[in-house]
C-alpha positions in Angstrom: 43.4 -44.3 -55.2 41.2 -46.3 -52.7 41.8 -47.2 -49.1 40.3 -49.9 -47.0 39.7 -50.3 -43.2 42.0 -52.8 -41.6 39.9 -55.8 -40.4 40.0 -56.6 -36.7 42.1 -59.6 -35.7 41.4 -59.4 -32.0 39.2 -57.5 -29.6 42.0 -55.6 -27.9 44.3 -53.2 -29.7 47.9 -54.6 -30.1 50.4 -53.4 -27.5 54.2 -53.5 -27.2 55.7 -56.7 -25.7 56.9 -57.1 -22.1 54.0 -55.3 -20.4 54.9 -54.9 -16.7 52.2 -55.7 -14.1 50.8 -52.5 -12.5 53.2 -50.2 -14.4 52.0 -51.3 -17.9 53.8 -50.6 -21.2 56.7 -48.5 -19.8 59.5 -50.4 -21.5 60.8 -49.1 -24.8 59.6 -45.5 -24.3 62.0 -42.9 -25.9 61.4 -39.6 -24.0 63.7 -37.7 -26.4 62.4 -39.1 -29.7 58.9 -40.6 -28.9 57.4 -40.0 -32.4 60.3 -41.6 -34.2 60.1 -44.6 -31.8 56.3 -44.8 -32.6 57.1 -44.8 -36.3 59.4 -47.8 -35.8 56.8 -49.5 -33.5 54.3 -49.5 -36.3 56.6 -51.8 -38.2 56.4 -54.3 -35.4 52.8 -54.1 -34.3 50.9 -52.8 -37.4 49.3 -49.4 -38.0 47.3 -49.3 -34.7 48.7 -50.0 -31.3 48.3 -48.8 -27.7 50.4 -48.3 -24.6 48.6 -48.6 -21.2 50.0 -47.3 -18.0 49.3 -47.4 -14.3 45.8 -46.1 -13.5 44.5 -47.2 -16.9 46.0 -44.3 -18.8 46.0 -45.2 -22.6 48.2 -43.8 -25.4 46.7 -45.1 -28.6 48.5 -44.5 -31.9 47.3 -44.6 -35.5 49.7 -44.6 -38.4 48.0 -45.3 -41.8 46.1 -43.4 -44.3 43.1 -45.7 -43.9 43.0 -45.0 -40.2 43.3 -41.3 -40.7 40.5 -41.4 -43.2 38.3 -42.7 -40.4 39.3 -40.2 -37.6 39.0 -37.1 -39.7 35.3 -37.7 -40.0 33.9 -34.8 -37.9 30.6 -36.6 -37.3 32.2 -39.3 -35.3 35.5 -37.8 -34.1 36.6 -34.4 -32.7 39.9 -32.7 -31.7 41.2 -34.0 -28.4 42.9 -31.7 -26.0 45.7 -34.0 -24.9 48.4 -33.9 -22.2 51.1 -32.0 -24.2 48.6 -29.3 -25.1 47.5 -29.0 -21.4 51.1 -28.3 -20.6 51.1 -25.4 -23.1 48.0 -23.8 -21.5 50.3 -22.2 -19.0 51.7 -20.2 -21.9 48.9 -19.9 -24.4 46.0 -19.7 -21.9 42.8 -19.2 -23.8 44.6 -18.5 -27.1 43.2 -20.2 -30.2 45.5 -23.2 -30.0 45.0 -24.0 -26.3 41.4 -22.9 -25.6 39.0 -25.8 -25.0 36.9 -27.1 -27.9 33.8 -25.0 -28.6 34.5 -22.7 -25.7 33.3 -19.0 -26.0 37.0 -18.0 -25.8 37.9 -20.1 -28.8 34.9 -18.9 -30.9 35.5 -15.3 -30.0 39.3 -15.6 -30.6 38.7 -17.4 -33.9 36.3 -14.7 -35.2 38.8 -12.0 -34.4 42.0 -13.8 -35.6 40.5 -14.9 -38.9 40.4 -11.2 -39.9 44.2 -11.2 -39.7 44.7 -13.8 -42.4 42.5 -12.4 -45.2 44.4 -11.6 -48.5 44.6 -7.9 -47.7 46.3 -8.7 -44.4 48.7 -11.2 -46.0 49.7 -8.5 -48.5 50.6 -6.2 -45.6 52.8 -8.9 -44.0 54.7 -9.6 -47.2 57.0 -6.6 -47.0 57.8 -7.5 -43.4 58.7 -11.0 -44.5 61.0 -9.5 -47.1 62.7 -7.3 -44.6 63.4 -10.4 -42.4 64.8 -12.1 -45.5 67.2 -9.1 -45.8 68.1 -9.4 -42.1 68.9 -13.1 -42.6 71.0 -12.4 -45.7 72.9 -9.7 -43.9 73.7 -12.2 -41.1 74.8 -14.8 -43.6 77.1 -12.4 -45.4 79.1 -13.6 -48.4 79.8 -17.1 -46.9 78.8 -18.7 -43.6 78.7 -22.2 -42.4 75.7 -22.4 -40.1 76.3 -25.1 -37.5 72.7 -25.2 -36.3 70.4 -24.4 -39.3 67.2 -25.0 -37.4 68.2 -22.4 -34.8 69.0 -19.9 -37.6 65.8 -20.6 -39.5 63.9 -20.5 -36.2 65.3 -17.0 -35.6 64.1 -16.0 -39.1 60.6 -17.3 -38.4 60.7 -15.7 -34.9 61.5 -12.3 -36.5 58.6 -12.8 -39.0 56.1 -13.5 -36.2 57.5 -10.8 -34.0 57.3 -8.1 -36.6 54.3 -9.2 -38.7 52.5 -10.4 -35.6 52.9 -7.6 -33.1 55.4 -5.1 -34.6 58.2 -6.1 -32.3 61.7 -7.2 -33.3 63.2 -9.8 -31.0 66.7 -8.9 -32.3 67.4 -12.4 -33.6 70.1 -11.2 -36.0 71.2 -8.0 -34.3 71.7 -8.6 -30.6 73.3 -12.0 -30.5 76.3 -13.6 -32.1 76.2 -16.8 -34.1 76.5 -19.0 -31.1 73.4 -17.7 -29.3 69.7 -17.4 -30.1 67.5 -14.6 -28.9 66.2 -15.0 -25.3 62.6 -15.2 -26.5 63.5 -18.1 -28.9 65.5 -19.9 -26.1 62.5 -19.6 -23.9 60.1 -21.0 -26.5 62.4 -23.9 -27.2 62.6 -24.8 -23.5 58.8 -24.5 -23.1 58.3 -26.9 -26.0 60.8 -29.4 -24.5 59.3 -29.2 -21.0 55.8 -29.6 -22.4 56.7 -32.8 -24.3 58.7 -34.5 -21.6 56.4 -33.6 -18.7 53.4 -34.9 -20.6 54.7 -38.5 -20.8 53.2 -40.7 -18.1 55.7 -41.9 -15.5 58.6 -40.2 -17.4 57.2 -36.8 -16.8 57.3 -37.2 -13.0 61.1 -37.5 -13.1 61.6 -34.0 -14.3 63.3 -31.9 -11.5 62.3 -28.7 -9.8 65.0 -26.7 -11.5 63.5 -27.2 -14.9 60.0 -26.4 -13.5 61.3 -23.1 -12.1 63.0 -22.3 -15.4 59.7 -23.1 -17.1 57.9 -20.5 -15.0 60.6 -17.9 -15.7 60.3 -18.5 -19.4 56.6 -18.0 -19.4 57.0 -14.8 -17.4 59.5 -13.5 -19.9 57.3 -14.2 -22.9 54.1 -12.7 -21.4 55.8 -9.6 -20.1 57.4 -8.9 -23.5 54.0 -9.1 -25.3 52.2 -7.1 -22.6 54.7 -4.3 -22.8 54.0 -3.9 -26.5 50.2 -3.9 -25.9 50.4 -1.3 -23.1 52.7 0.9 -25.2 50.1 0.9 -28.0 47.3 1.7 -25.6 49.3 4.7 -24.3 50.3 6.1 -27.7 47.3 5.1 -29.8 49.7 4.4 -32.7 48.4 2.0 -35.4 50.5 -0.6 -37.2 50.0 -2.9 -40.2 50.3 -6.1 -38.2 48.2 -8.8 -36.7 48.1 -7.4 -33.2 46.6 -4.1 -34.6 43.9 -6.1 -36.3 43.1 -7.9 -33.1 43.0 -4.7 -31.1 40.9 -2.9 -33.7 38.8 -5.6 -35.4 36.5 -4.7 -38.3 33.8 -6.8 -36.7 33.2 -8.2 -33.2 34.2 -6.9 -29.8 37.9 -6.3 -29.2 39.6 -8.9 -27.0 40.7 -7.9 -23.5 44.5 -7.4 -23.0 45.1 -10.7 -21.2 43.5 -12.6 -24.1 45.5 -10.5 -26.6 48.6 -11.8 -24.8 47.3 -15.3 -25.0 46.6 -15.0 -28.8 50.0 -13.5 -29.6 51.8 -16.2 -27.6 49.7 -18.7 -29.4 51.1 -17.4 -32.7 54.6 -18.1 -31.4 53.7 -21.5 -30.1 52.0 -22.6 -33.3 54.0 -20.8 -35.9 57.6 -20.1 -34.8 59.1 -23.5 -34.1 57.1 -25.3 -36.8 58.0 -22.9 -39.6 61.6 -22.5 -38.6 62.0 -26.3 -38.6 60.3 -26.6 -42.0 62.7 -24.1 -43.4 65.6 -26.0 -41.9 64.4 -29.4 -43.3 63.9 -27.8 -46.7 67.4 -26.3 -46.6 68.8 -29.7 -45.9 67.1 -31.3 -48.9 68.1 -28.5 -51.2 71.7 -28.5 -49.9 71.9 -32.2 -50.8 70.3 -31.8 -54.2 72.0 -29.0 -56.2 70.0 -29.8 -59.4 66.7 -29.3 -57.5 68.1 -26.1 -55.9 69.0 -24.8 -59.4 65.3 -25.3 -60.4 64.1 -23.3 -57.4 66.7 -20.6 -58.1 65.7 -20.3 -61.7 62.0 -20.0 -60.8 62.7 -17.4 -58.1 64.9 -15.4 -60.5 62.2 -15.3 -63.1 59.9 -13.3 -60.8 62.4 -11.1 -59.0 62.2 -7.4 -59.6 64.7 -5.0 -58.0 66.0 -7.9 -55.8 62.6 -8.8 -54.4 59.7 -11.1 -55.1 56.3 -9.5 -55.2 53.4 -10.7 -53.1 51.3 -11.9 -56.1 54.3 -13.8 -57.6 54.7 -16.1 -54.5 51.7 -18.1 -55.7 53.5 -18.9 -59.0 56.5 -20.6 -57.3 55.3 -24.1 -58.1 58.6 -25.9 -57.9 59.3 -24.2 -54.5 55.9 -25.2 -53.3 56.4 -28.8 -54.4 59.7 -28.9 -52.4 58.0 -27.5 -49.3 55.1 -29.9 -49.7 57.4 -32.9 -50.0 59.4 -31.7 -47.0 56.2 -31.5 -45.0 55.2 -35.0 -46.2 58.4 -36.7 -45.0 59.0 -34.5 -42.0 55.8 -32.8 -40.8 57.1 -30.5 -38.2 53.9 -30.9 -36.2 54.3 -34.7 -36.1 50.6 -35.6 -35.6 47.3 -34.6 -34.0 44.9 -36.0 -31.4 41.3 -37.1 -32.0 38.6 -38.2 -29.6 35.5 -40.4 -30.4 32.2 -38.4 -30.0 30.3 -41.7 -29.7 30.9 -45.4 -29.5 32.6 -46.4 -32.8 35.4 -48.5 -34.3 38.8 -47.8 -35.6 40.6 -50.3 -37.8 37.9 -52.7 -36.8 38.6 -52.4 -33.1 35.9 -51.1 -30.7 36.4 -47.5 -29.5 34.2 -46.1 -26.7 32.9 -42.6 -26.7 35.6 -40.2 -25.2 38.5 -42.5 -26.1 41.2 -40.8 -28.1 44.0 -41.6 -30.5 47.1 -39.9 -31.7 47.4 -39.8 -35.5 51.2 -39.9 -36.4 51.5 -38.0 -39.6 55.1 -39.1 -39.7 53.8 -42.5 -40.5 50.6 -41.6 -42.5 52.6 -39.4 -44.9 54.9 -42.4 -45.6 52.1 -44.9 -46.1 53.0 -46.9 -49.3 49.3 -47.8 -49.8 48.7 -44.3 -51.0 52.1 -42.8 -51.7 53.5 -45.8 -53.6 56.7 -47.8 -53.3 58.9 -44.7 -53.1 57.0 -43.3 -50.2 60.2 -43.0 -48.1 62.0 -41.1 -50.8 62.2 -37.3 -51.2 60.7 -36.7 -54.6 59.1 -33.2 -55.0 58.1 -33.9 -58.6 55.3 -36.2 -57.4 53.5 -32.9 -56.5 54.0 -31.5 -60.1 52.4 -34.4 -61.9 49.4 -33.3 -63.9 46.2 -33.8 -62.0 47.9 -34.9 -58.8 46.3 -33.7 -55.6 46.8 -35.3 -52.2 43.5 -36.6 -50.7 42.6 -35.3 -47.2 43.4 -38.7 -45.7 46.8 -38.8 -47.3 48.3 -35.5 -46.2 47.4 -33.2 -43.2 50.4 -31.3 -42.1 48.3 -28.5 -40.6 45.8 -30.7 -38.8 42.1 -31.3 -39.5 38.7 -30.0 -38.7 37.7 -26.5 -37.3 40.8 -26.6 -35.1 43.3 -27.0 -37.9 46.0 -24.3 -38.2 44.4 -20.9 -38.9 47.7 -19.6 -40.0 48.3 -22.2 -42.8 48.3 -19.6 -45.6 50.6 -17.3 -43.6 53.1 -20.2 -42.9 53.2 -21.4 -46.5 53.5 -17.9 -48.0 56.4 -17.2 -45.6 58.2 -20.5 -46.3 57.9 -20.1 -50.0 59.1 -16.5 -50.0 62.1 -17.2 -47.6 63.3 -20.4 -49.4 62.9 -18.9 -52.9 64.8 -15.7 -51.8 67.6 -17.5 -50.0 68.2 -20.1 -52.7 68.1 -17.4 -55.4 71.0 -15.6 -53.7 72.9 -18.5 -52.1 74.3 -21.9 -53.0 73.6 -24.3 -50.2 75.9 -27.2 -49.4 75.9 -29.9 -46.7 77.4 -33.3 -46.0 75.6 -33.7 -42.7 73.3 -36.7 -42.2 69.8 -35.8 -41.0 69.4 -36.3 -37.2 65.9 -35.3 -36.0 65.2 -34.3 -32.4 61.8 -33.6 -30.9 60.4 -30.9 -28.7 56.7 -31.4 -29.5 57.8 -30.6 -33.0 60.3 -32.4 -35.3 63.5 -30.5 -35.7 66.9 -31.1 -37.4 69.5 -31.5 -34.8 72.8 -29.5 -35.2 72.3 -29.4 -39.0 75.3 -27.9 -40.6 74.7 -26.1 -43.9 77.1 -23.7 -45.8 75.6 -20.7 -47.5 77.7 -19.1 -50.2 76.4 -16.0 -51.9 76.2 -16.3 -55.7 78.1 -13.4 -57.5 
């Protein structure tokens, strides 16, 4: 399938109507659901538009496969460290996600962390993931109606990262009742929310001091938790089959200092807990609303289950489950987009772009582009991924970002998601009548999604 660049119709990029002198394009901003508002705005202005604010601050948005095909060219474009990411630096510091492009900290961290995602490491994490599945199942019991499925799945993902990442249980299913999440998860959620809202020009200045103080406390809680684990390992010398151990004792390269180890561990939580938990919740929604599809996932999982568990090597054979997850990420990419900056003077969609200018690629729109996905682009249809010979081109589908700064934990997240979904659907019937309401905290998240889990005899 071919794509074409949209021809320019004017020298200036389209902008929303009713621009206010001095303040600029402040009308129509949705601080709670900005990405979904942008998705709608594309229907009014086309696949490329810009908001401009006081001081000449630009927010430029791209929402088509043709435009993404242009900006993923590494020769002309690079990753942009945008305002929301800057807000997360207070948490992730010089971790892999928040370290500046091409910095020594990023290169060194990448060289160390990549050793934690090789197949041998993934095999070690598999049993931990299965143990967390068991914890989740114990919490669900025989029958449970979960009133906030994203929170529950977020706790599952949090336990996976806590245990596989640095051998620490956050007690998501043992220390808190159904109405409460673990303090670490609560802190992470607030940090994401604060980062998103405080990054929006004008709107961000309205956030009060109380939330800023809470933000500081949340960061202190998260850092002290991780540092305690590191210091304990330094004292005892005990080794563990987890990612932190691989960072502390790399097979090659110089070990990272403790402060950067903290940054790297928190980066894993930032990049992998909220996104994976939300992916699991979205997937649960679609399977709960489609019992025939759930039956196919269940049959596939049952065929490879031995002694109640799915083996590491069998996860790769779960093709229906993989298609369900891919289609979920297509319609609701939990990381809604990524930022790119021009390395040199160039054009985008036919409009001139100066060196250093940046754009936000909204995957929520690109993944629904009928030019490449067809007339049913808005429909949830996992079988599109099972068609013989089908493979999404890089400019069609990028849920884990692009370039050297794309998600290093992609294989971890997909293995985890497939294993958890297959295991839970194998053992439970899922039912829901709730309509999907999506909220945003840098990520896209089902809001108060109610799903009933009933154990299959």
